C-alpha positions, -999 to +999 in steps of 0.1 A: -014+103-446-002+122-477+030+143-480+026+178-492+043+187-525+068+210-509+081+183-485+080+158-513+102+182-533+127+185-505+128+147-501+133+142-538+162+168-540+179+152-510+175+117-524+190+129-557+221+141-540+223+109-519+219+085-549+244+104-570+270+102-543+263+066-534+267+058-571+300+077-574+317+060-544+324+026-560+340+043-590+369+054-570+378+017-564+374+008-600+395+036-612+368+054-632+373+083-608+409+095-604+418+105-568+396+107-538+362+122-533+345+137-502+308+129-498+280+148-479+259+116-472+238+125-442+242+162-446+219+168-476+192+188-457+216+217-453+223+226-490+187+216-500+171+237-473+195+266-477+192+270-514+154+271-512+157+304-494+184+321-514+178+347-540+181+337-576+214+356-580+229+348-546+263+332-552+272+300-533+307+288-524+313+253-508+341+232-495+356+202-513+325+184-499+304+204-523+285+180-546+253+185-527+256+223-528+262+222-565+231+201-572+209+221-548+220+253-565+208+239-599+239+223-614+225+194-635+234+160-621+247+147-655+271+177-658+284+173-622+289+135-628+307+142-661+330+167-644+339+142-616+345+115-642+369+138-660+347+142-690+344+173-712+315+187-691+299+222-696+312+230-661+349+229-662+357+205-691+370+178-667+395+201-651+378+207-618+370+171-609+353+163-576+370+189-553+373+219-576+342+220-598+322+251-603+292+263-623+289+301-621+261+300-647+241+283-620+252+306-591+277+280-578+311+297-575+329+265-567+345+244-542+378+249-523+401+223-508+419+248-485+400+248-452+382+281-448+395+296-480+360+300-494+353+328-469+372+356-485+359+346-519+324+350-506+332+383-491+346+395-524+314+384-542+292+402-517+314+433-517+312+434-555+274+431-554+273+459-529+294+482-551+271+475-580+240+483-559+227+447-563+204+432-536+222+399-532+244+382-506+269+354-510+267+322-489+298+303-480+296+268-465+324+253-444+330+226-418+331+234-381+369+229-381+372+259-404+361+283-377+396+280-362+413+292-393+426+327-392+412+336-426+377+329-414+382+353-385+397+379-408+368+376-432+341+379-406+359+409-390+364+426-423+328+420-434+315+435-401+339+465-403+331+472-440+294+466-435+291+438-461+263+413-459+275+377-458+260+343-448+285+318-433+270+283-429+289+260-406+282+223-414+289+209-380+290+172-385+307+163-353+341+156-367+371+178-379+383+153-404+390+123-381+389+141-347+358+148-327+349+185-329+348+189-291+384+178-288+396+207-310+371+236-305+364+252-271+336+274-284+312+266-312+308+288-342+275+303-334+288+315-300+315+335-317+290+359-335+292+385-307+329+390-315+319+403-349+290+424-336+265+402-355+239+375-351+239+337-353+216+307-354+224+273-340+200+249-357+190+213-365+208+207-398+189+174-404+156+192-411+155+210-444+125+231-433+144+244-402+174+251-424+153+269-450+137+291-424+170+300-407+186+309-440+157+331-450+159+350-417+197+351-419+196+366-454+171+392-444+192+402-414+224+403-434+209+426-460+191+448-434+221+452-411+249+450-437+266+425-415+280+389-418+258+363-401+266+328-389+243+298-392+256+267-375+237+236-388+243+205-367+243+173-387+260+139-390+284+127-416+274+091-424+304+085-447+341+088-441+360+121-443+370+110-478+367+079-499+398+062-484+388+068-448+387+035-429+368+053-401+385+034-373+383+064-351+345+061-348+329+043-319+312+010-327+276+015-337+278+053-341+269+054-378+240+029-373+226+051-345+229+082-366+212+066-395+180+065-375+177+103-376+193+112-409+173+136-431+158+111-455+149+086-428+134+113-407+110+124-434+102+088-443+094+080-406+074+112-400+049+106-428+049+068-433+038+072-469+048+052-499+077+070-516+085+042-540+074+062-570+097+091-560+126+067-554+120+050-588+119+084-605+152+095-589+169+062-596+159+065-633+172+101-633+205+091-618+210+062-642+203+085-672+227+111-658+255+086-656+248+073-691+249+109-704+282+116-686+299+084-697+290+091-733+308+125-733+342+126-748+374+131-727+388+167-728+410+176-758+445+175-745+456+203-768+435+227-747+454+219-715+469+254-713+435+272-717+419+290-688+451+291-668+457+329-670+435+359-675+437+377-708+430+413-716 
């Protein structure tokens, strides 16, 4: 059995995200990365599938778990790695780091460490596009715990009242940081759509094809109806909430069970083809990206005050 080029491309993109993040994780312990990082290992199908169905000019906003969204939107791996290592990258010159990096030149309008705070940013981007008569819609991704934030409710209500298209992707990975989602949320995100007079999709977030189809439909509906839409993608987080998470709250064997149906394993099992060539190519790309990033200089300390305030 052979795998069609489209699926092989999805696999390759997900694997690139996976290997970049797996390679970053040890660098926290060695001190090469300052502070903690939040990984999307196990959730790669959502950004990869979603970005395949967005328009070229559709802006994307992510949470602090946003490395996958950045790469899927086109941010070069070497520049993302350089930014996380605190190097003078073309993204934010080492200022953004893991949780605050952005790359507007690639349509990635950044991460946000305040839960749910990306929602009003996305609304503003979509509203600006609407004022300019541009046929584009912003996508904001957030965890399922964010739906309980007041600012998310306010954003969805405002978008519906003002007739602004907006795609809200809920990455439901089963946990709100260290607490099972069901212990904190009475009604899931997709079920709340009727409160905003709009539509929602509750989908398998471990299948990039399913995600891609849902986002394509959601984008069409958002633009046709001038409404916000909600896509709840159910997935599993295979890493901790952050790099220092001991994960003692997880039941024994949970991660091992979930690994049997994670996005990469699912594609590998479905086709049973030899993907060694693709794996080798991705591994080489990741090694080259890290070499490039490490060779960059550190930011010039005399520029520390730049980009802090807007100038006329």
